N, C-alpha and C positions, 0 to 999 in steps of 0.2 A: 504494500500500500504506500503510495506516494504521500509525502508530507505536504498538506495543503497550504502551509505557511511559506513554502519555498516555490518560486517560479523561475526556472532557468530561462533567461531571455536571449542569451547569445553564447555561442561557443566558437572560439577561433583557434585553429591549429597553429601553434608556434613552432613545433618541431616534430618530425617523425624520423629523425636521424638514427636513433638507437631504439627508443621507445616513443611513446606519444606524450607530448606536452601540450596541453590546451590552456587557453585563457578563457575562463568561464565567468560570465556576468549573470547574477541572479538577484531577484528581489526576495527579501526576507521580511515577513510580517511579524512584528514584535507583539508581545502580550498586550500592549496598550492599543494595538490596532494599526500603529504607524508602520509604513513600509520603508525599508532601507534597501538601497542598491549596493551590492557587494561585488567586487571583482577579485578573483583568485586564480592562481596558476595551479593546475592539477596534473600530476605526473602519473601516467598509466603504463606500468611495465608488465601487467598481468599478475596473476596470483602465484603464490609459491608454497612450497612445503619444505619442512626441515625435520630432522630426526636425531634423537639421542640414541646411539647404539650402546647397549650395556650388556655385560656378562656377569651373571649372578654368582657363578662359581669362583671366578677370578676377582670379582668385585672391581671391574674395570669399565672404562668407557672409551669409545673411539671418537676423537675429534679431528678437525682438520686445521691446517694453517695455510693461509694464502694472502697475497697482497691485495689490499682494498684501497683503490685510489681515493675515493671520497674521504676516508679516514686520514690518509696521508696529507691531503689538502687541508684538513681541519685539525692538525696538531699531533697526529700519531706519527712519531718520528721515523719509524721504519715502514709504516703502512701495513705491517703484517697483523693479521687477526687470527686468533684461535676461536674456532666456531664449531658448532654441530654441522653435519652434512646438510646441504640445502640446495634448492634450485627452483627454477620456474616450472609451472605445470605444463607449459607448452600446450599440447592438445590432449594431455592425459588427465584423468581425475587425480585428486591429491594423493591417494594411496599408490597408484601406479607410478606417479612422478617421483615420489620419495623412494620407492624401491629402485627405480631406474637410476636416480641420482646417487643413491647409496653405492650401487655397484660401480658407477663411473668414477666416483670420487674416492671411495675407500677400498673397493675391490671385494666387498662382502655382498653376496647374493642372499637377500633375506626372503624368507618364506611367509612371514607374518609380521605385521606392524599394528600398532594401536594408536588411533588418533586421540589426543588428550586435550588440545587447546586449539581454538580458532581465534585469530586476533588480527586487528589492524595495528601495524607497527608504527606508522607515522600518519595518523588520520588527518592532520592539518594540511597535507599536501600530496600524499601518495594514496592511490586507490587500492593498493595491494591488500588482499587478505592472505595471511600466512597460516597454513595448517601445520600444527606441530604434532609430531609423532614420537613414540618410543618403540624400540625393537630390540630383541635379544640377538646377540651374535655369538658365534663360537668359531674355532679355527676351521671346522669342516665347511663353513660357508665362504671361506676365502677363495675366490676364483681368479683373481688377478691382483696386481699391485695397487690398483687405484691411481689416484693422481689427477683425474679429470681427463677431458678430451682435448687433444691437440687442435681439433677443428674449432673449439670454443676458446682457444688460447688459455686453457687452464693449466696452472702449475701448482698443484695442491699437494701438500705434505700430509701424510696420514700419521696421526699421533694416537698413542694408547697410554692412558693414565689410570691409576687407581681412582676410584670415585672420590675418595677423600682428597687426593692431590688436586683433582679437577675442581672440586668444590672450593677448596682453599684458594684457588686461583681467581675466584671472584673477589674475595676480600683483598688479595694482594694487588689486584688491578691488572693481572695478566690476561684475564678474560673480561672483556667489556662489551661483548656482543649481546644484545638484549634477548634474542631467541635462545641463545646458549644458556644464559643466566636463567631464563624462565624454565627451560627443560631440566637443568640441573636442580633447580629448586623444586620442581615437580617430583623428580626422582627422590629427593631428600624427604619431602612431605609424605610421599606414598611408600617410603621404605622399599623402593624397587631393588636396591643394591645392598 
């Protein structure tokens, strides 16, 4: 159901170079009945999925490390980020996408995943919904080295930490990625590991 207090009056394409950036003009009717016109830029890169891989017997998690230009431009000295495995849905549903991305990035072929959270990560400017999953892994599921796809210019390092080490990296500031923090906190709250 559409919000009757919002009326989009104009949408202008600013860029479709990498993803879609639109300038959207809309009228917003306030509680007192007055109507204000707002103009916002909205970035549409599609929806994504991310997963925390965990091993209950070893009490470990698999994370990735890769260069993230936006963080580098905004104060991350190396631009390197430690994160859970993640990627865009493309034309898959969230579960299919996260299983595909897991194999591409980490080399683990998962049989089963569990969706735990559905979230907007930056709702002020980005349309993306991020579907967050958890999934168990073990050494029998390792089918390749991972590292991402050359065609997507990915250069991903696969990391394995004990859960306690990874969780402590939130407090130390070594992990600053929101989706990773959320999934590690979910695992802690639910006593997954």
